N, C-alpha and C positions, 0 to 999 in steps of 0.2 A: 520506574517510580516517577520520573519527571512527567512522562506522558499521562500517567494516571492522575497525577496532581493537577495538571493543566486541564484535563478533560472536564473535571467537575461532575455535573450530573447529566443524566439523559443518555442519548445515543452515543455521544462522544465518549462518555465514561465506559459504556459497555464495549466499545471497540478498542479502548486503550490497552487492555492486557494483550490482545492479539497483536497490536502494533508493537508492543514491547518485545514480544517473541520474534516477530518478523525482523525487527531492527537488530536485536542482540544475537539471535541464533542464525537468522537468515542472511544478515548483512545487507539488507535493503534499507539504506539510510534515508531514502526519500520519504519513507513512511512517517517520520517525525516532523517533517517540515510544516505541515498544516497546524500541528499543535503549537509550534512556536509562533506562527503567523496569527494565531488567535490573540496574542499579545506580543507585538514586536519587541517590547522591552525584555522579553525572555532571551533575546539574542545575547544579552549581557550574561545570562546564566550559561549559555552554550559556550561563549568565549572564555569565561572564567574556568569552566570545567575542562575545556580543551587545554588551556594554559597549565592547569594543575596536572593533567595527564602527561603533557610534554615534559614538564619539570621533573616529574617522578621518573619517567622513562630515561631522561638524561642522567639523573642521579644514580640509577641502577644499571646504566649502560645497556638498556634494552635494545635489541635489534632483531631483524628477521633475516632469514637466509634466502628468502625469495618473496615475490609479491603475494600478498594474501588476497585472493579474489574468489568469491565475494568477501567483503570485509566483515565477516562474522567472527565472533569470539572463537569459534571452532577452527576456522581457517587461520586466524592470527596465531592461535596457540600452536597449531601444527607447524607453522612457518617460523616460530620463535626458536632461538637457540636455547639449549637446556638450562644454562645458567640465568636465563632471563625471566623464568616463570614468576618468581617472587615479585620482581619489579613490574612485570606486565600486569598481573592481577591487582597489585597494589595501585598502579596507575589508573586502571579501569574503575576500581571501586572508589578511589579518592575523587576522580573527576566526576563520577555520577553523584557522589555525596555533595560535592561543592555546588554542582548545578542545581541539585534539589534544594539545598539550604538557601541559595540565593533566590530561587523561584518562589518559594513559599511566601516570603514577605511581599514580593512583587505582586503576586496574585491576590494576596489578602488585601492590599491597599489599593490596587489598581484594577483588579478583576480581569475580565476578558473583553477584548474589543469586538469580537465577532464569534459566530458559531463555527463548529468544525466544518460544516458543509460549505459555508462561505469562505473559510480559510482554504479548504481544498480547491475550490474554484479559483481563488486568488493564486494559489500555487500553480495550478494548471495554466492560468493565463500568463504568469511570469515565465513558465517553462516554454510556452509557445513563442512568447516574445523573444526569448533568448535564442530560439532557433529560427527566428524570422518567419514564423508561420502565421498567416492571417487567420483571424477567427472566422469559422464557418457558421452559417446560419443554424440556429437550433432546430433539431428535428424531433419528432415525436417518437416515443418508445414503441418498439414492436412493429417496425416497418415490415410488411408482409412480403413473402416471396413464394416461389414455387413449392415450398415445403408446407405451406399453411394447411392445417387440418390433419396432417399425418402424425404417426407415432414418432416420438423423438427419442433417439438413442445416443446422440452426441452433441454436447454444447461446448463452445469455446469462449473463454474470456480473452480479449485481445487488448494489449497496450503496446506502446512503442517497442519495448524490448522483450515483452512477454515474460518478465521475471518479477516485476514489482507490483503495481496495482492489480494486474490481472491475476497474479497468484493469490493475492488477498481475496479478491472477489470470488475466485473459484472455490476457495476454502469456505467462504460464507455460504455460497449457494449449495455446495455439497451437504452442509449441515442442515440446511432448510429442506433439501430434497429427501434426505434420510429421515428427518423429523416428520415429513409428510407421508412416509411409508412407501415412497416410490423406489423402484429398483430398475436395474438395467439401463441406467442413464449415465454415460461417461461425461465427466466435466473436466476439461483441460484448460491450460493457459498457454498462450501463444503470441508471438509477435504479430502485429496487425498486418505486416507486409507478407506474411507467409501462413495464412490460415489454411489448415487442411481442407481439402475439397469434400471430405465425407462429413464435415461438420454441418449440422442442420440449423442450429441457432448460434449466432454470434452476439455476445454481450460486450459492449465497448463504450468508451466515453463518447459523448455526443460530438466532440471535436474530431474524433477519428472515424466517424460514420462513413464518410466518403471513401476513405482508404480501405476500410473493412469491406465495403460493398464491391470495390474494385478487386480486392484480394480473393473474395469468395462470393461471386454474384448470385449464387443459388441459395445462399443461406438467409434465414430470417435475421433481421437486426433488432436488437433491443438496446436502445441508446440511453445511457445513464449519465449522471454527473458526479456520483459518489460511489466508488467501488465497495466501500465498507458498509454503508447504510442506505442503499438505494431502495425506495419504495417499490420500484419495478420488480424486485425479487419476489415479493409476495404475489404480484399479478402473474409473473412467469410460473411460479409454482402451482397456482390455481389452474393455469392454462395446461400445464403438464399433467395435472390430475385428470382433466377432462380428456386429454388426447392419449394418455397411456394406460388409464384404468378401464 
């Protein structure tokens, strides 16, 4: 709900439902960071929601028998003790409601400081800075390799861990490929450091281009800045139509 409210109109709003599913059921919490960065005052909503959840968990004596990883509601429920279910779900719902109720007036009176794409780039820059990674020069999409012109059977989305951004991007591209009537193309997500050698096209963030090329030097590279709404997807699908039909 919070991501959908923050998104507003346009491409950000169209990607919000998918972000909610990935965050809540998949446990990939990185997905909602750009939505908050669209208006940093929304950190107040996240903090208030977190405090509400912690208070509720404390009152109901909620605890887990082991670490829930990834942190999806499914994994957390499986790791929760049986007497904790009521407090667990109450805490989740109350924290979401508090975050939502605080965000609505903030967005109504302050709006958004930036677009989703700019917030995504800001999040990536902050992530690189925290890891001490220098920014690489921007590269154009579709760097050609030895596979250029051939039939494509396997495409990989690559990110640092192979579980967050790349999983989202792979899902988006699969839908576009199916909508275009293409078949026989496998789309996977993988860590950028271990891209399978049978992959013919690698889609990754432009900051990971050099690492992707080193991991699989024979694959074509498509370098993007936004895994959810990259314009390069349309170009790639059109290229696949020409090469596979």
